[in-house]
C-alpha positions in Angstrom: -9.9 -6.5 34.9 -6.2 -7.2 35.4 -6.8 -10.6 33.7 -8.1 -8.9 30.6 -5.2 -6.4 30.6 -2.8 -9.3 30.9 -4.4 -11.1 27.9 -4.3 -7.9 25.8 -0.7 -7.1 26.8 0.6 -10.6 26.1 -1.5 -11.3 23.1 -2.6 -14.6 24.6 -6.2 -13.9 23.5 -5.2 -14.4 19.9 -4.8 -18.1 19.6 -4.2 -19.8 16.2 -7.7 -21.1 16.2 -9.2 -17.7 16.8 -7.0 -16.2 14.0 -8.3 -18.9 11.6 -12.0 -18.3 12.6 -11.7 -14.5 12.3 -10.0 -14.9 8.9 -12.5 -17.4 7.6 -15.4 -15.1 8.7 -13.9 -12.1 6.8 -13.1 -14.3 3.8 -16.6 -15.7 3.6 -18.0 -12.1 3.9 -15.7 -10.9 1.1 -16.9 -13.7 -1.2 -20.5 -13.2 -0.3 -20.5 -9.5 -0.7 -18.6 -9.7 -4.0 -21.0 -12.3 -5.3 -24.1 -10.3 -4.3 -22.7 -7.2 -5.9 -21.9 -8.9 -9.1 -25.3 -10.7 -9.4 -27.1 -7.4 -8.6 -25.4 -5.6 -11.4 -26.5 -4.9 -14.9 -23.7 -6.1 -17.1 -20.6 -4.2 -16.0 -22.7 -1.5 -14.3 -23.4 -2.0 -10.6 -26.7 -1.2 -8.7 -25.4 2.4 -8.1 -24.9 3.1 -11.7 -21.1 2.9 -11.5 -18.8 0.6 -13.4 -17.9 -2.6 -11.5 -14.4 -2.0 -10.2 -15.0 1.8 -10.2 -11.4 3.1 -10.4 -10.5 0.4 -12.9 -12.8 2.1 -15.4 -10.3 5.0 -15.4 -7.5 2.6 -16.2 -9.5 0.9 -18.9 -10.5 4.2 -20.6 -7.0 5.6 -20.5 -5.6 2.4 -21.9 -8.0 2.4 -24.8 -7.0 5.9 -25.7 -3.4 5.0 -25.5 -3.9 1.9 -27.8 -5.5 4.3 -30.4 -2.3 6.4 -30.4 -4.0 9.1 -28.3 -2.0 8.6 -25.1 -1.4 12.3 -24.5 -5.2 12.9 -24.5 -5.4 10.7 -21.3 -4.3 13.8 -19.4 -7.1 15.9 -21.0 -9.9 15.5 -18.5 -12.9 16.2 -20.8 -11.5 13.7 -23.4 -10.8 11.1 -20.8 -14.3 11.5 -19.3 -15.9 11.3 -22.7 -14.2 8.0 -23.2 -15.5 6.7 -19.9 -19.0 7.8 -20.8 -18.7 6.2 -24.2 -17.7 2.9 -22.5 -20.0 2.9 -19.5 -22.8 5.3 -20.3 -23.4 9.0 -20.0 -24.5 8.8 -16.4 -21.3 7.3 -15.1 -19.4 9.5 -12.7 -15.9 10.6 -13.6 -12.9 8.6 -12.4 -9.8 10.7 -12.8 -6.4 9.6 -14.2 -3.4 11.2 -12.5 -1.0 8.3 -12.9 2.4 8.7 -14.5 2.6 7.5 -18.2 4.4 4.4 -17.0 1.1 3.0 -15.8 -0.1 3.0 -19.4 2.3 0.1 -20.0 -0.2 -1.9 -18.0 -3.5 -0.2 -18.8 -3.1 -0.3 -22.6 -2.7 -4.1 -22.9 -5.6 -4.7 -20.5 -7.9 -2.4 -22.5 -7.5 -4.8 -25.5 -9.7 -7.3 -23.5 -13.5 -7.0 -22.8 -13.9 -4.9 -19.7 -15.1 -7.7 -17.4 -12.2 -10.0 -18.5 -9.7 -7.2 -18.2 -10.8 -6.5 -14.6 -10.7 -10.2 -13.8 -7.2 -10.6 -15.2 -6.0 -7.5 -13.5 -7.3 -8.3 -10.1 -6.7 -12.1 -10.4 -3.1 -11.8 -11.6 -2.0 -9.0 -9.2 -3.9 -10.7 -6.3 -2.1 -14.0 -7.0 1.2 -12.1 -7.0 0.3 -10.6 -3.6 -0.6 -14.0 -2.2 2.5 -15.7 -3.5 4.7 -12.9 -2.1 3.1 -13.2 1.3 3.6 -16.9 1.3 7.3 -16.4 0.5 7.6 -14.0 3.5 5.9 -16.5 5.8 8.3 -19.3 4.6 11.1 -17.3 6.1 9.7 -17.9 9.6 10.5 -21.1 11.3 6.9 -21.9 12.1 4.8 -25.1 12.0 3.0 -25.6 8.7 -0.4 -25.1 10.4 0.5 -21.7 11.8 2.1 -20.7 8.5 -1.1 -21.6 6.7 -3.1 -19.6 9.2 -0.9 -16.6 8.4 -1.5 -17.0 4.6 -5.3 -17.3 5.3 -5.1 -14.1 7.3 -3.3 -12.4 4.4 -5.9 -13.5 1.9 -8.8 -12.4 4.2 -7.1 -9.1 5.1 -9.9 -6.5 4.9 -7.8 -4.3 2.6 -8.2 -7.1 0.0 -12.0 -6.4 -0.2 -11.4 -2.7 -0.5 -8.9 -3.1 -3.3 -11.3 -5.5 -5.1 -14.1 -3.1 -4.8 -12.1 -0.3 -6.4 -10.3 -2.4 -9.0 -7.2 -0.8 -7.8 -3.5 -1.5 -7.8 -3.0 -2.3 -4.1 -2.2 -6.0 -4.9 0.5 -5.1 -7.4 2.0 -2.4 -5.2 2.2 -4.7 -2.1 3.5 -7.5 -4.2 6.3 -5.5 -5.8 7.3 -3.7 -2.6 7.4 -6.9 -0.5 9.2 -8.9 -3.3 11.9 -6.2 -3.5 12.4 -6.3 0.3 12.7 -10.1 0.1 15.2 -10.0 -2.7 17.3 -7.2 -1.3 19.7 -9.2 1.0 20.9 -11.6 -1.7 19.7 -10.1 -5.0 20.0 -6.3 -4.7 19.9 -5.6 -8.4 16.6 -7.5 -8.8 15.3 -5.6 -5.7 16.1 -2.3 -7.3 14.3 -3.3 -10.5 11.2 -4.3 -8.5 11.3 -1.0 -6.6 11.6 0.9 -9.8 8.5 -1.0 -11.1 6.5 0.9 -8.5 7.2 4.2 -10.2 3.5 4.5 -11.1 3.2 5.3 -7.3 5.7 8.1 -7.0 4.3 9.2 -3.6 5.8 6.1 -2.1 9.3 7.0 -3.2 9.8 9.6 -0.6 11.4 7.2 1.9 12.9 4.4 -0.2 16.0 6.1 -1.7 17.4 7.4 1.6 16.7 4.1 3.3 18.8 2.3 0.7 21.6 4.9 0.9 21.6 4.7 4.7 22.0 0.9 4.6 24.7 1.3 1.9 22.6 -0.7 -0.6 24.5 0.9 -3.5 23.6 -1.8 -6.0 19.9 -1.7 -5.3 19.9 2.1 -5.4 21.8 2.2 -8.7 19.7 -0.5 -10.3 16.5 1.2 -9.2 17.6 4.5 -10.7 18.7 2.8 -14.0 15.4 0.9 -14.2 13.3 4.1 -13.6 15.3 5.8 -16.4 14.7 2.7 -18.6 10.9 2.8 -17.9 10.7 6.5 -18.8 12.6 5.9 -22.0 10.4 2.9 -22.9 7.2 4.9 -22.2 8.5 7.8 -24.2 9.4 5.6 -27.2 5.9 4.0 -27.2 3.7 7.0 -26.4 5.8 10.0 -27.3 8.0 12.2 -25.1 5.4 14.9 -25.0 3.2 12.8 -22.8 5.5 13.6 -19.8 4.7 17.3 -20.2 1.0 16.5 -20.3 1.4 14.5 -17.1 3.4 17.2 -15.3 0.7 19.7 -16.2 -1.9 17.7 -14.2 0.1 17.9 -11.0 -1.5 21.1 -9.8 -5.0 19.9 -10.6 -4.5 16.6 -8.7 -3.1 18.4 -5.7 -6.1 20.7 -5.5 -8.8 18.1 -6.1 -7.4 15.1 -4.2 -5.7 16.8 -1.3 -6.8 20.4 -0.8 -10.4 20.0 -1.7 -10.7 16.4 -0.6 -12.8 15.2 -3.5 -12.5 11.6 -2.5 -13.2 12.5 1.2 -10.7 13.2 3.9 -12.0 10.1 5.8 -10.9 7.9 2.9 -7.4 9.4 2.9 -5.1 8.0 5.6 -2.4 10.8 6.0 -1.4 13.5 8.4 -2.6 16.1 5.8 -6.0 14.5 5.6 -6.4 14.3 9.4 -5.5 17.9 9.7 -8.0 18.9 7.0 -10.7 16.6 8.6 -10.2 18.4 11.8 -10.7 21.8 10.1 -7.1 22.9 9.8 -6.3 25.4 7.0 -4.5 24.2 3.9 -1.1 25.8 4.9 -1.2 24.3 8.4 -2.1 20.9 7.0 0.9 21.1 4.6 3.2 22.1 7.4 2.1 19.2 9.6 2.4 16.8 6.8 5.9 18.2 6.0 7.0 17.7 9.6 5.6 14.2 9.7 7.3 13.3 6.4 10.6 14.6 7.6 10.4 12.7 10.9 9.5 9.5 9.1 12.2 9.8 6.5 14.9 10.5 9.1 13.8 7.8 11.5 13.5 5.2 8.7 17.0 6.0 7.4 18.3 5.8 11.0 16.6 2.4 11.5 18.0 1.0 8.2 21.5 2.3 9.2 21.2 0.9 12.7 19.7 -2.6 12.4 20.6 -5.5 10.1 17.4 -7.4 10.9 15.9 -7.6 7.4 12.4 -8.3 8.7 12.4 -5.2 10.9 13.8 -3.1 8.1 11.1 -4.3 5.7 8.3 -3.6 8.1 9.6 -0.1 8.9 10.0 0.8 5.2 6.5 -0.4 4.3 4.9 1.5 7.1 7.1 4.6 6.6 6.1 4.8 2.9 2.5 5.1 4.0 3.1 7.7 6.7 5.5 9.9 4.6 3.0 10.5 1.8 0.1 13.0 2.0 -1.8 11.0 -0.6 -2.6 7.6 0.9 -6.1 6.0 0.3 -7.7 3.1 2.1 -6.8 0.6 -0.6 -3.1 1.6 -0.2 -3.3 0.0 3.2 -2.6 -3.2 1.3 1.0 -2.4 2.2 0.1 -3.3 5.8 -0.4 -6.9 4.8 3.3 -7.7 4.1 4.3 -5.3 6.9 2.3 -7.4 9.4 3.9 -10.6 8.0 7.4 -9.2 8.5 6.6 -8.1 12.0 5.3 -11.6 12.8 8.7 -13.0 11.6 10.5 -10.5 13.8 8.3 -11.5 16.8 8.8 -15.3 16.3 12.5 -14.8 15.9 13.2 -12.6 19.0 10.0 -12.7 20.9 7.0 -10.3 20.8 7.0 -7.1 22.8 4.1 -6.3 25.2 0.9 -5.3 23.3 2.6 -6.1 20.0 0.4 -9.0 19.0 -2.8 -7.1 19.9 -1.4 -4.1 17.8 -0.8 -6.4 14.8 -4.3 -7.7 15.1 -5.6 -4.1 15.2 -3.5 -3.3 12.1 -5.0 -6.3 10.3 -8.6 -5.1 11.0 -8.2 -1.4 10.6 -8.7 -1.1 6.8 -12.3 -2.3 7.4 -12.9 0.3 10.1 -10.8 3.3 9.2 -13.1 5.0 6.7 -16.5 4.4 8.5 -15.1 5.4 11.9 -13.6 8.6 10.5 -16.8 9.5 8.7 -19.0 8.8 11.8 -16.8 10.3 14.5 -13.8 12.2 13.0 -11.5 9.7 14.7 -8.6 8.9 12.3 -8.3 5.2 13.3 -6.2 4.2 10.3 -3.7 7.0 10.7 -3.4 6.4 14.5 -2.8 2.7 13.9 -0.1 3.3 11.3 1.7 5.6 13.8 1.4 3.0 16.6 2.7 0.2 14.4 5.6 2.3 13.2 6.6 3.2 16.7 6.4 -0.5 17.6 8.7 -1.4 14.7 11.2 1.3 15.6 11.1 0.1 19.2 12.5 -3.2 18.0 15.5 -1.3 16.7 16.1 0.5 19.9 15.6 -2.6 22.0 18.1 -4.6 20.0 20.6 -1.7 20.2 20.2 -1.6 24.0 20.8 -5.4 24.2 24.0 -5.0 22.2 25.3 -2.2 24.4 24.4 -4.2 27.5 26.3 -7.2 26.1 29.4 -5.0 25.3 29.4 -3.3 28.7 31.4 -6.0 30.6 34.0 -6.0 27.9 34.4 -2.3 28.0 35.0 -2.4 31.8 37.7 -5.0 31.7 
């Protein structure tokens, strides 16, 4: 028993060969499942009567309305649903659109293509961006090529990839933009700010980023991000009309009630403190209170960490995980952000050594997107949420440990 505990604690059980085998198994399963699903479909409608890429049907319908000069009607639920039914049949379920108008800058051009081609271009291009960004992260580590290639294979086979593909969602783009910004930040802060601003279609992830930048005195990145967001708003208003912002703001109450309070997508699919509280039968006000406390703790701790450490890999991992924990609205495909977070943690570990249980925790974080929803549905255990917290604590521990080492090194000087 002690031998097993030692293996788990040291992470010795996860050899490079095992990592390759596990990744290859998941990758093959992803390809096989995707192929079977496509071959079993009737055109762009799957065997369950839903459009292939499910959520992407919402993007496509919204984009088609915007191309016709009816962008403001995207936020009129009956009209948006009618367009989905027109495109995919009257029996298709409704896939809501609650994104800011900025996302129409992507959805509208894609809707000019046939649906199957638009979905392939969307997932292919954003998936390639995610893969290239992950490869750039791994190049920063001084690792043998074989191990670096294993890391890239693990990133491609990451279970959240299959979830994002199944939903036709924007997880690839979000992870790629966020990670690219963090890579660029040390030497190209203005570019980093622009990349962060490009994530404005996911405003729930902006709760932590501004304060972290300010805490680290990243003035150029903060200013360029703010300017780029203003520019995107201006561009969107010029193309689709300024009234579209009023229409978007009017949907805020509906999205809050449907997605959060009523849990229309299922509390097991959401990976936040709010969702866990609701899944455990807490009242709405108590759930908001708990989420508010969690958000405050995460924002403060992330800002402290960015102020305290200069380790760019640790900073990056902390901010990626903090963005997930701070938001009440995090779905399982949003766990794509764990991909680059794990990569940054691996760099930190290879640079200064892995802490006890850290390798095993990183392996658990890699696997958790596959297990989070079914485990929560079957048992009420919020495996995804718990893993996020554990990984965040591990990342913060790196900051406190490094600080303690600095104090210990300075102690003899102080006593002389």
